[in-house]
Every structure is written in structure tokens, then in C-alpha cells.
C-alpha positions in Angstrom: 231.4 90.4 -73.5 230.3 87.2 -75.1 228.7 85.0 -72.4 227.2 82.4 -74.7 229.5 79.6 -73.5 229.4 80.6 -69.8 227.3 78.6 -67.5 225.5 80.8 -64.9 226.5 80.3 -61.3 224.3 77.9 -59.4 221.8 79.4 -57.0 222.5 79.2 -53.2 221.7 75.7 -51.9 219.7 75.0 -48.8 222.9 73.9 -47.0 224.2 77.5 -47.2 221.3 78.7 -45.0 222.4 77.5 -41.6 220.2 77.9 -38.5 223.2 79.2 -36.4 224.0 81.9 -39.0 220.3 82.7 -39.3 220.0 83.2 -35.5 223.0 85.5 -35.5 221.6 87.5 -38.4 218.2 87.6 -36.7 219.7 88.8 -33.4 221.7 91.5 -35.1 218.6 92.6 -37.0 216.6 92.8 -33.7 219.3 94.7 -31.9 219.9 97.1 -34.8 216.2 97.9 -35.5 215.5 98.3 -31.8 218.2 100.9 -31.5 217.1 102.6 -34.7 213.4 102.7 -33.6 214.4 103.8 -30.0 216.2 106.8 -31.6 213.1 107.5 -33.8 210.6 107.2 -30.9 212.8 109.2 -28.5 212.4 112.1 -30.9 208.7 111.5 -31.3 208.2 111.5 -27.5 210.3 114.6 -27.0 208.4 116.4 -29.8 205.1 115.7 -28.0 206.4 116.7 -24.5 209.0 119.5 -24.8 210.2 120.4 -28.3 207.3 122.8 -28.9 208.4 124.9 -25.9 212.2 124.4 -26.3 212.5 125.1 -30.0 209.4 127.0 -30.9 208.6 129.2 -27.9 207.3 132.2 -29.8 204.2 130.2 -30.9 201.4 129.4 -28.6 201.4 125.9 -27.1 199.5 124.0 -29.7 201.2 125.8 -32.7 204.5 124.9 -31.1 203.5 121.3 -30.7 202.3 121.3 -34.3 205.6 122.7 -35.5 207.5 120.0 -33.5 205.4 117.3 -35.1 206.1 118.8 -38.5 209.8 118.2 -37.9 208.7 114.6 -36.9 207.0 114.2 -40.3 210.2 115.2 -42.1 211.6 111.8 -41.1 208.8 109.9 -42.8 209.1 111.7 -46.1 212.8 111.3 -46.4 212.7 107.5 -45.9 212.4 106.8 -49.6 215.6 108.8 -50.2 217.3 106.7 -47.5 216.1 103.6 -49.3 217.7 104.7 -52.6 221.0 105.8 -51.0 221.6 102.8 -48.8 219.8 100.4 -51.2 222.5 101.3 -53.7 225.2 100.6 -51.2 223.6 97.4 -50.1 223.0 96.1 -53.6 226.5 97.1 -54.8 228.8 96.6 -51.8 226.8 94.3 -49.5 224.0 94.4 -46.9 226.4 94.5 -43.9 228.3 97.7 -44.7 225.0 99.5 -45.5 223.5 98.5 -42.2 226.6 99.6 -40.2 226.4 103.0 -42.0 222.7 103.5 -41.2 223.3 102.6 -37.6 226.2 105.1 -37.3 224.2 107.8 -39.1 221.1 107.4 -36.9 223.2 107.2 -33.7 225.2 110.4 -34.6 222.1 112.3 -35.5 220.3 111.3 -32.3 223.3 112.1 -30.1 223.7 115.6 -31.7 220.0 116.4 -31.0 220.9 115.9 -27.3 223.7 118.6 -27.7 221.6 121.1 -29.7 221.4 124.7 -28.3 217.8 125.8 -27.6 215.8 128.6 -29.2 216.7 130.8 -26.2 220.4 130.4 -27.0 220.6 130.7 -30.8 217.1 131.6 -32.0 215.7 130.2 -35.2 218.9 128.3 -36.0 218.0 125.8 -33.2 214.8 124.8 -35.0 216.7 124.6 -38.4 219.4 122.4 -36.9 216.7 120.2 -35.4 215.0 119.8 -38.7 218.3 118.9 -40.4 219.1 116.2 -37.8 215.6 114.8 -38.1 216.0 114.6 -41.8 219.2 112.5 -41.3 217.3 110.3 -38.9 214.7 109.7 -41.6 217.3 108.9 -44.2 218.9 106.4 -41.8 215.7 104.6 -41.0 214.8 104.5 -44.7 217.9 102.5 -45.4 217.9 100.5 -42.1 214.7 98.5 -42.4 215.2 96.9 -45.8 218.8 95.9 -45.0 217.9 94.4 -41.6 215.1 92.4 -43.2 217.3 91.0 -46.0 220.1 90.0 -43.6 217.5 88.0 -41.6 215.6 86.5 -44.5 218.5 85.8 -46.8 220.3 83.9 -44.0 217.3 81.9 -43.1 216.4 78.3 -44.3 213.4 78.3 -46.6 211.0 76.7 -44.1 211.8 79.4 -41.5 212.1 82.5 -43.6 209.0 84.2 -42.2 210.0 83.4 -38.6 213.4 85.0 -39.0 211.9 87.8 -40.9 210.0 88.6 -37.7 213.2 89.5 -35.8 213.6 93.0 -37.4 209.9 93.5 -36.8 210.5 93.2 -33.0 212.5 96.4 -33.1 209.5 98.6 -33.5 207.6 97.7 -30.2 210.9 97.2 -28.4 212.2 100.6 -29.4 208.9 102.3 -28.5 208.9 100.7 -25.1 212.5 101.7 -24.4 211.8 105.3 -25.5 208.6 105.7 -23.4 210.2 103.9 -20.5 213.2 106.2 -20.2 211.0 109.3 -20.6 208.8 108.0 -17.8 211.8 107.7 -15.5 213.0 111.2 -16.4 209.5 112.6 -15.8 209.8 111.6 -12.1 212.1 114.6 -11.8 209.2 116.9 -12.6 208.3 119.0 -15.6 210.9 121.7 -14.8 213.7 119.1 -14.8 212.4 117.7 -18.1 212.2 121.1 -19.8 215.5 122.4 -18.4 217.7 119.7 -19.9 216.3 116.3 -18.7 215.0 115.7 -22.2 218.6 115.5 -23.5 219.4 112.4 -21.5 217.7 109.8 -23.8 219.4 111.3 -26.8 222.9 111.3 -25.2 222.7 107.7 -23.8 221.7 106.4 -27.2 225.4 106.5 -28.2 226.0 103.6 -25.8 223.3 101.6 -27.5 224.7 102.4 -30.9 228.2 101.1 -29.9 226.6 97.8 -28.8 224.6 97.6 -32.0 227.7 98.3 -34.1 229.6 95.5 -32.4 226.7 93.0 -32.8 226.0 93.9 -36.4 229.7 93.9 -37.6 230.1 90.3 -36.4 227.4 89.0 -38.7 228.5 87.4 -42.0 227.4 88.8 -45.3 224.2 87.5 -46.8 224.7 84.2 -48.8 222.4 85.5 -51.5 224.5 88.7 -52.0 227.7 86.7 -51.9 226.3 84.5 -54.7 225.8 87.6 -56.7 229.4 88.6 -56.2 230.6 85.1 -57.2 228.5 85.3 -60.3 229.9 88.7 -61.2 233.5 87.5 -60.7 232.8 84.4 -62.8 231.7 86.8 -65.6 235.1 88.5 -65.3 234.1 91.5 -63.1 236.6 91.7 -60.3 234.7 94.4 -58.5 231.4 94.3 -56.6 229.6 96.7 -58.9 226.4 95.0 -60.2 226.5 94.4 -63.9 222.7 95.0 -63.8 223.4 98.8 -63.6 222.4 101.3 -61.0 220.2 99.5 -58.5 217.4 102.1 -58.4 217.2 102.1 -62.2 217.1 98.3 -62.3 214.4 98.3 -59.6 212.2 100.8 -61.4 212.7 99.1 -64.8 212.3 95.4 -63.8 210.5 95.5 -60.4 207.9 98.2 -60.9 204.9 95.9 -61.0 206.1 94.0 -57.8 206.9 97.4 -56.1 203.3 98.6 -56.8 201.9 95.3 -55.4 204.2 95.7 -52.4 203.0 99.3 -51.9 199.4 98.1 -52.1 200.1 95.4 -49.5 201.2 98.0 -46.8 198.2 100.3 -46.0 197.0 98.4 -42.9 200.5 97.5 -41.5 201.6 101.1 -41.8 198.7 103.5 -42.1 196.3 101.3 -40.2 198.8 101.0 -37.4 198.9 104.8 -36.9 195.1 105.0 -37.1 194.8 102.5 -34.2 197.6 104.2 -32.2 198.3 107.9 -32.9 194.9 108.9 -34.2 193.1 106.6 -31.7 194.9 108.3 -28.8 193.9 111.8 -30.0 190.3 110.7 -30.6 189.9 109.0 -27.2 191.4 111.8 -25.2 189.5 114.6 -27.0 186.7 116.5 -25.4 184.0 114.7 -27.3 185.0 111.3 -25.8 187.0 112.2 -22.7 189.0 109.0 -21.9 191.6 110.0 -19.3 195.1 110.4 -20.8 196.7 108.0 -18.4 194.2 105.3 -19.2 194.8 105.4 -23.0 198.6 105.7 -22.5 198.6 102.7 -20.2 196.4 100.7 -22.6 198.8 101.5 -25.5 201.8 100.6 -23.4 200.4 97.2 -22.5 199.4 96.6 -26.1 203.0 97.3 -27.2 204.3 94.8 -24.7 201.8 92.2 -26.0 202.8 93.0 -29.6 206.4 92.3 -28.7 205.4 88.9 -27.2 203.3 87.8 -30.2 205.5 89.0 -33.1 207.7 85.9 -33.4 204.8 83.4 -32.9 202.8 85.2 -35.5 205.8 85.2 -37.9 206.2 81.4 -37.3 202.5 81.1 -38.2 203.3 82.6 -41.5 205.7 79.7 -42.2 203.1 77.1 -41.0 200.0 78.3 -43.0 201.5 80.8 -45.4 202.4 84.5 -45.4 199.4 85.5 -47.6 196.9 83.7 -45.3 198.4 85.1 -42.1 198.4 88.7 -43.5 194.9 88.2 -44.8 193.6 87.0 -41.4 195.2 90.0 -39.8 193.8 92.5 -42.3 190.3 91.1 -42.1 190.3 90.8 -38.3 191.6 94.4 -37.8 188.9 95.6 -40.3 186.2 93.9 -38.3 187.6 95.3 -35.0 188.2 98.9 -36.0 184.6 100.1 -35.4 184.3 98.4 -31.9 187.7 99.9 -31.0 186.5 103.4 -31.5 183.0 102.8 -30.1 184.4 101.3 -26.9 186.2 104.6 -26.2 182.8 106.2 -25.7 181.5 103.5 -23.4 183.7 104.6 -20.5 184.7 101.0 -19.6 188.4 101.1 -18.9 188.6 97.3 -18.8 187.1 97.0 -22.3 189.4 99.7 -23.6 192.4 97.7 -22.4 191.0 94.5 -23.9 190.1 96.0 -27.3 193.3 98.0 -27.7 195.4 94.8 -27.0 193.3 92.6 -29.3 193.5 95.1 -32.2 197.3 95.2 -31.7 197.5 91.4 -32.0 195.5 91.6 -35.3 197.7 94.4 -36.5 200.8 92.2 -35.6 199.5 89.6 -38.0 199.6 92.2 -40.8 203.1 93.4 -39.8 205.2 90.5 -38.6 205.1 88.5 -41.9 205.5 91.7 -44.0 209.3 91.7 -43.8 209.6 88.3 -45.5 206.6 89.0 -47.8 208.3 92.1 -49.2 211.8 90.7 -49.5 210.5 87.7 -51.5 208.7 89.9 -54.0 212.0 90.6 -55.7 214.9 88.8 -57.3 218.3 89.4 -55.7 219.3 92.2 -58.2 218.5 95.5 -56.6 216.5 93.7 -53.9 217.8 96.0 -51.1 216.7 99.1 -53.1 213.4 97.6 -54.1 212.4 96.6 -50.6 213.6 99.8 -49.0 212.0 102.0 -51.6 208.7 100.1 -51.4 208.5 100.2 -47.7 209.8 103.8 -47.5 207.1 105.1 -49.9 204.5 103.1 -48.1 205.5 104.5 -44.7 205.5 108.0 -46.0 202.2 107.8 -47.8 200.2 105.7 -45.4 202.0 106.3 -42.1 202.7 109.9 -42.7 199.3 110.9 -44.0 196.8 108.5 -42.4 196.5 110.4 -39.1 196.1 113.7 -40.9 193.6 112.3 -43.3 191.6 110.7 -40.5 191.6 114.0 -38.5 190.4 115.8 -41.6 187.6 113.3 -42.2 186.5 113.3 -38.6 186.5 117.1 -38.5 184.5 117.5 -41.7 181.9 114.8 -41.0 181.7 114.8 -37.2 181.4 111.0 -37.1 184.0 108.4 -36.5 182.4 106.2 -39.1 184.3 108.2 -41.8 187.6 107.0 -40.3 186.2 103.4 -40.1 185.4 103.6 -43.8 189.0 104.8 -44.5 190.4 101.8 -42.7 188.1 99.4 -44.6 189.3 100.9 -47.9 192.9 100.3 -46.7 192.0 96.7 -45.9 190.4 96.0 -49.3 193.4 97.4 -51.1 195.7 95.4 -48.8 193.9 92.1 -49.4 193.8 92.5 -53.2 197.5 93.2 -53.5 198.6 90.5 -51.1 196.6 87.9 -53.1 198.1 89.1 -56.4 201.7 89.5 -55.3 204.4 86.8 -56.2 206.6 85.1 -53.6 210.0 83.9 -54.7 212.4 81.2 -53.4 216.1 81.9 -53.2 217.2 78.3 -52.6 215.3 76.5 -55.4 215.9 77.2 -59.1 213.2 74.8 -60.3 209.8 76.4 -61.0 206.8 75.0 -59.2 204.4 73.4 -61.8 201.5 75.6 -60.6 203.6 78.8 -60.2 204.0 80.9 -63.4 206.8 83.4 -63.7 205.8 86.6 -61.8 205.7 89.5 -64.1 207.8 92.5 -63.2 210.1 90.5 -60.7 212.3 88.4 -63.0 214.4 89.1 -66.0 213.2 88.3 -69.5 214.4 85.1 -71.2 217.1 86.9 -73.2 218.7 88.1 -69.9 218.4 84.7 -68.1 222.1 84.2 -68.5 222.8 87.1 -66.2 220.6 85.7 -63.4 222.3 84.3 -60.3 219.0 82.9 -59.0 216.0 82.0 -61.2 213.8 82.7 -58.2 210.5 81.0 -58.3 207.1 81.5 -56.7 206.5 80.2 -53.2 202.9 79.6 -52.6 203.5 80.4 -48.9 
């Protein structure tokens, strides 16, 4: 079709990004991600406490726990697939329908886990069905995070984008606290009650949370940035919502590959580092070589999660005040400096200092995580943005989050010194800083390039395709 005489649709103006709509989108993102992470962490907690015995009883205790955690890892490695599937839906039909679908898929999978027969009832089929439902959970989470982030960020005014991008980041600590809280209540009934069916309760009650999340999420209007893409397509004579840029994942790989690599390099501390300071740190602290009482480290981690929940939005707002790059950089450097004292304090036997260091490290980690939602979303132009964000984060979570604790355990086992794990964290931090400094940041509301902001390679179309752009996004030095 000849488009030589067609003027491109104007980019969304600042007046389209209203605070009221941004608050609604932020609340919906928070509620949705809290429910999704609650479901995810309920599984993780049950895997640690009872799944080894309920679904893998023919193994000895530790082999059974390892098998249960293997099913947990399946969720990590299927996140990229979820990013591709729901990224396609979100980039083609809208952010809102994709988010509703991920919520329903996650809720149904979690609810069905609560109904599963045990190994004693149907044998190996019980474990196979558990793995299948865990895989569906991973696919749902892989499509959830990117969409929730975009609904928050794309509704937000330019000067508050990082703040509103912090709302979906609240879901992780909130979901973790809800999951551990409900299991703590159930455990009051005793170990026999937990093993004999009490573990099913969190899975079954999650359906109520999903219904609430569905209602909240469905009431939110579609992203103004996506609607502008639809308007531009209709102006070009395409009455449907299918993107003229082609299949989103192919567009993402072809046009956004440099930005996706930079985004992947900006995630090791926020994802892998997080699991080193939580999952691996708990195993190290409670091991026979160190001997911190289990209840001490669990209480310290619970308090740290609560503090993380409190500081996430203020830290995100700091990203708007001083810049996302600087905020993330401070968090990465601070956590890199604190990682050695964190592990060394476990050996001191000082419970007070353990609580203090675990909490301080979690605040530093929050500075790497809270601005990440907006940082990743503003790496990409609106075309295939959902797919690009979800795929980048999903691969990062799988590689760093899924493998960091295993790698750290291997290093510690081979060297016999915790300094090998400290060096791994420092390598993560160095890669993180380099990619954050080199990554572009784009502006949806402003089509005028900043005089000191050259076009970011790999994130915008070439000049001969400029006519197809809805938004000539430009670099934002924040």
C-alpha cells in the first residue's frame, strides 16, 4: 500500500497520561502481580515442606525434596515461552486481555494443584500432573510481569513513570508474605494436619483472590500507547488489531535484539543476586558449617520482605527524582559492597546483626529491582514492547534466578569458601552496571529528540520505516 502521502498518527500527548488512570492501572498491577506471586510462592513453600513426601515418597527425604524443587524450577524455564505467547496477544490484541488470561491461567493451575491426587492414590501420575500444572504456572508468570509493567508505565505521566512502574514490583514481596503467612497459620495444626491435606488450603483459597483480581484488572482501561498503535493501524486502512509490523516475536528479535541483550545484562543482580541473598543465603546460614538456627534466618528474611514492601515505592520515586540509571547503579554497588559482610555475619553468631544485615541488603536489592520495571519497558518502542519486555525478563529470570543458587552451591562445594560466591555476585554487579549505563531509555509522550540523545541502536526503526512508527520514542536521560 502506498503510504507516501499519509501523515503518521501523532504520538500520545502528556494529557492522555492522567494521574487517576495511572493510579487505577497501578493498583490493578499491584493486585494482579500479588496474586500471581502468591500462587507462585505457595507452590515453592509447599515444595519445601510437603511435596517431597506427598508426591515422591519412594525417594529418601532429601531426594524427594530435590525432586519437588526440580518441579519448582520448571516454572522458571517456561517463563520465556509465556512471554512469547502472551506477548503476542498483548502486542496484537491489547495489554488488558493478555493480563486477564494470565491471571485466569495461573489461578486455574494453582486451584487444580489443590485438587491433585497424591502418589499414594494414583502413583507416578500424581507427580506428572504436578509438573504439568507447574509448567502452566510458569507460562502464566512469564506473560504476567511484562503486561502488568506496561499497563502501569504506559498509563503514567512521564515524570512519574518509575514510581508507577514500582506498583507491579510490590507484588513479589506481598505475594511472598501472604504465602508464608497462610502456611504459618496452617502449621499451627501440626505436621500431620499439614501432610494429610492442610497443604491444599492455600491452593484452594487462591481462587477467591483470582476472582478479586479479575474484577480489578478488567475495570482498567487499555494502555493509551497501545490504543495509539491501533489508531495508527486503522488510519493506514487496517480495520483489525493485527500489527502491520508482523509477528511480535520476530519484530522483537529483528529490531530489538541489541536492547534485549542490554536488558538481559541489566538483570543479574535484581534476579540472580536476589536469590543468592535469599535462597542460597538461607541454605548457607543454616548449614552445619555455620549453624544459624532455622527460625532466626526465617524470621530475618520475613522482616526483610516486609521492609522491602515498605521501601519499594519510595525507591521507585527516587528513580524519577535522580534517574533510573543512577538509582539502579547505587543499588548494585551497595549490594556488591554488602554481600561479603552479609555472609560473614552469619558466622558471627550475632542474631541482631543478622537481622540488620539481611534487612539492609534487601533495601539495596530493592534499589536494583524497583526501577527495573520502567527501565526495561522504556528500552523498547511500542511495537512488540510486551513481547520484548516479557522475553527479556523471562530469560533473565530463568538464567540468573534459576541457575544462580545452583551455581553458588557448586562453587561453594568445590572451593569450600564463601568468597567464591562473593566473587560470583561481584561479576553479576559488574555486568549489571555496564549494561545499565549503555542501555537507552525512551519517552512515549515526546516525539522530539533530545539534543544530547542520539537514536538508540536496536530499539527504533530505520529511517525508511519511519512512516510506520506511531511514536518516534526518544532517549530519556533518566
